C-alpha positions in Angstrom: 5.3 19.3 -4.5 7.1 17.1 -2.4 7.8 13.7 -3.6 8.6 10.6 -0.4 10.7 8.0 -1.4 10.1 4.3 -0.1 12.2 4.6 2.7 10.7 7.7 4.1 7.5 5.8 3.5 8.2 3.2 5.3 9.4 5.0 8.1 6.5 6.6 7.6 4.8 3.3 8.4 6.4 2.1 11.5 5.2 5.8 12.9 8.9 7.2 13.4 7.8 10.3 14.9 9.5 12.9 13.0 8.5 11.5 10.1 5.5 11.1 10.8 5.5 14.7 12.2 7.0 16.1 8.6 4.2 14.5 7.0 1.4 15.7 8.8 2.9 19.4 9.4 3.3 19.8 5.3 -0.5 18.5 5.0 -1.8 20.5 7.0 0.2 23.3 5.7 -1.4 22.4 2.0 2.1 21.0 0.9 1.0 19.0 -1.6 3.3 15.6 -1.1 3.1 12.9 -4.0 4.9 9.6 -5.0 5.8 8.4 -7.7 3.8 5.5 -8.9 6.7 3.3 -9.0 7.6 3.8 -5.3 3.9 2.6 -4.9 4.5 -0.6 -6.7 7.9 -0.8 -4.0 6.0 0.1 -0.5 3.0 -2.9 -1.6 4.5 -5.7 -2.9 6.9 -5.1 0.7 3.4 -5.6 2.5 1.6 -7.1 0.2 4.8 -10.4 0.8 5.2 -9.8 4.6 1.7 -9.6 4.6 1.4 -6.3 6.9 -2.3 -5.1 7.3 -2.1 -2.6 9.4 0.7 -0.8 7.3 -1.4 -1.5 3.8 -4.6 0.4 5.8 -1.9 3.0 7.0 -0.7 3.3 3.7 -4.4 3.2 1.7 -5.3 6.2 4.1 -2.4 8.0 3.3 -2.9 7.4 -0.2 -6.4 9.6 0.2 -3.5 12.9 1.2 -0.7 12.3 -1.7 -0.8 12.5 -5.3 0.0 9.5 -7.0 2.2 10.4 -10.4 2.0 7.6 -13.0 5.0 7.0 -14.4 4.5 8.6 -18.3 6.1 7.9 -21.8 7.6 11.9 -21.6 10.2 11.2 -18.6 11.4 8.4 -20.7 14.4 10.1 -22.1 14.8 11.9 -19.2 15.2 7.8 -17.5 16.9 7.3 -20.4 19.1 10.0 -19.7 20.1 9.6 -15.7 21.4 5.8 -16.5 23.4 6.8 -19.2 25.4 9.4 -17.3 25.2 7.4 -14.3 26.6 4.7 -16.3 29.5 6.7 -17.7 30.2 7.8 -14.3 30.7 4.0 -13.7 27.7 3.8 -11.0 25.3 1.9 -11.1 21.8 2.2 -9.2 18.8 0.0 -9.4 16.0 0.5 -12.3 13.3 2.4 -9.6 15.3 4.6 -8.8 15.6 6.1 -11.6 12.2 5.9 -12.6 11.6 7.8 -9.1 14.0 10.4 -10.2 13.2 11.3 -13.4 9.8 11.4 -12.2 10.8 14.1 -9.7 13.1 15.9 -12.1 9.7 16.3 -14.5 7.9 17.4 -12.0 10.1 20.4 -10.9 10.0 18.9 -7.5 11.8 17.6 -4.3 13.0 13.7 -3.0 12.8 13.6 0.2 14.5 10.6 1.0 17.2 8.6 3.1 19.1 7.1 0.4 20.8 10.1 -0.8 24.1 7.6 -1.5 21.4 6.5 -4.0 20.5 9.9 -5.8 22.9 11.9 -5.1 25.1 12.1 -8.6 21.8 12.1 -10.2 21.9 16.3 -12.1 19.2 18.6 -11.8 17.8 16.3 -8.5 16.6 18.1 -5.5 17.3 16.0 -2.6 15.7 16.7 1.3 16.3 14.4 3.9 13.8 14.3 6.9 15.2 12.0 8.7 19.0 13.9 10.0 
């Protein structure tokens, strides 16, 4: 399973050809693409705020082809561990990123993101960047 981060979805919704091709190719190849419920929230709150109906429709269409993995109480210890580990290193990232990372780790998956800087210090998290 491959998880798409919010920034990757934003590129998809903006019709970035590289990201659109990677997403489409993976769907056609039968790869299970997923997003965290936290990622769905991040995308929808931005679309709602901007009132962008075209991108909202595009996002709803994409949801027919990707799995939305809900944040679970089972992921809480992983998230808390990430927070503690980063905090001890003097590193601070947003709670949403920690929740997304814990979902990906619990699912033994890969996170596709252009925000490698946010996630690079999280042990056990495998990253890919489809924007390069």
